[in-house]
C-alpha positions in Angstrom: -58.4 55.3 147.8 -55.3 56.0 149.9 -54.0 59.5 150.5 -51.4 61.1 148.3 -48.2 62.1 150.0 -44.6 63.1 149.4 -41.7 61.9 151.4 -39.5 64.6 153.0 -35.9 63.8 153.8 -34.1 66.3 156.1 -30.5 66.6 154.9 -27.4 68.7 154.8 -26.9 68.7 151.0 -30.1 68.4 149.0 -28.6 68.0 145.6 -26.2 65.3 146.7 -29.0 63.2 148.1 -31.5 64.0 145.3 -28.9 62.8 142.7 -28.2 59.6 144.7 -31.8 58.7 145.3 -32.8 59.5 141.7 -30.3 57.0 140.5 -31.1 54.5 143.3 -34.8 54.5 142.7 -34.6 55.2 138.9 -36.5 58.5 139.5 -36.3 61.7 137.6 -35.8 65.3 138.8 -39.2 66.7 139.5 -40.4 69.5 137.2 -41.5 72.8 138.6 -45.3 73.0 139.4 -47.5 74.1 136.5 -47.3 77.8 135.9 -43.7 78.1 137.1 -40.6 78.0 134.9 -38.4 76.8 137.8 -38.6 75.7 141.5 -36.9 79.0 142.4 -39.9 80.9 140.8 -42.3 78.7 142.7 -40.5 79.2 146.1 -40.2 83.0 145.4 -44.0 83.1 144.9 -44.5 81.3 148.2 -42.5 84.1 149.9 -39.3 82.3 150.6 -36.6 84.9 151.2 -34.3 85.5 148.3 -31.2 84.6 150.3 -32.7 81.1 151.0 -33.3 80.3 147.3 -30.9 78.1 145.4 -30.8 76.4 142.1 -30.1 73.0 143.6 -32.1 70.0 142.6 -34.1 69.1 145.7 -37.1 67.0 144.4 -37.4 63.8 142.5 -40.4 61.9 141.2 -41.3 58.5 139.8 -41.4 58.8 136.0 -44.2 56.1 136.0 -46.2 58.0 138.7 -46.4 54.9 141.0 -44.2 56.1 143.9 -44.3 59.3 146.0 -42.3 62.4 145.2 -39.3 62.9 147.4 -38.3 66.4 148.6 -34.8 66.8 150.2 -35.1 69.6 152.8 -31.9 71.2 154.0 -31.8 71.6 157.8 -29.1 72.9 160.1 -29.0 69.9 162.5 -27.3 66.7 161.5 -28.4 63.1 161.8 -27.6 61.7 165.2 -29.6 58.5 165.8 -30.9 55.5 163.8 -33.8 56.3 161.5 -37.3 55.5 162.8 -38.4 55.0 159.2 -36.4 53.6 156.3 -36.9 52.5 152.7 -36.8 48.9 151.5 -35.9 48.7 147.9 -37.2 45.5 146.3 -34.6 44.2 143.9 -34.8 40.4 144.4 -37.5 39.6 141.8 -40.4 37.4 142.5 -40.7 35.5 145.8 -41.2 32.3 143.8 -37.7 32.7 142.2 -34.9 30.5 143.7 -33.3 32.1 146.7 -29.8 31.9 145.1 -31.0 34.0 142.1 -32.7 36.5 144.4 -29.5 36.8 146.5 -27.5 37.5 143.4 -29.9 40.3 142.3 -29.9 41.9 145.7 -26.1 41.8 145.9 -25.8 43.3 142.4 -28.1 46.1 143.3 -26.2 46.8 146.6 -22.9 46.9 144.6 -24.5 49.4 142.1 -25.7 51.6 144.9 -22.3 51.4 146.6 -20.7 52.7 143.4 -23.2 55.7 143.6 -22.0 56.5 147.2 -23.9 54.3 149.5 -22.3 52.2 152.3 -23.0 48.5 152.8 -23.6 47.9 156.5 -24.3 44.2 156.3 -26.2 41.3 154.8 -28.8 39.3 156.7 -31.1 36.4 156.1 -34.4 35.9 157.9 -35.8 32.4 157.6 -35.2 30.2 154.6 -36.4 32.6 151.9 -35.6 36.2 152.9 -32.3 38.0 152.2 -31.5 41.7 152.4 -28.5 44.0 152.5 -28.5 46.9 154.9 -27.1 50.2 153.5 -26.6 53.9 154.3 -27.0 56.7 151.8 -24.3 59.4 151.4 -25.6 61.2 154.6 -26.0 58.1 156.7 -29.7 57.4 156.3 -30.4 53.7 156.6 -32.2 51.6 153.9 -32.4 48.0 152.8 -32.2 46.2 149.5 -34.3 43.0 149.5 
């Protein structure tokens, strides 16, 4: 069995990215851990200084429990170089579907995410049967729709 993990995304505005990625991935805002009414209560119990606590949404989770939780961690430094890791969101359907139908689904998903605040950086084809759209989230983190 593989290891459980959560994905941590350094960012400037946790709630902005949490809301974007929740909509993009069809995730939900993660509930506070068992025994805690709120994330603020949980962080307070961990000893996080009161001045660092906020009520911002900063965690999302897959409602079906298949994907990892994602925590948006506010950091002082900004993004300055290309990501060494990025997400590929599979939206094209089955690989056996006709390429024209898969391209249409990828383009539709890219348009939906652009309406949510993402930026399209370009479309690309690899070989005869692979099509993807490169994008950036509201803070400039790269990801692909394929």
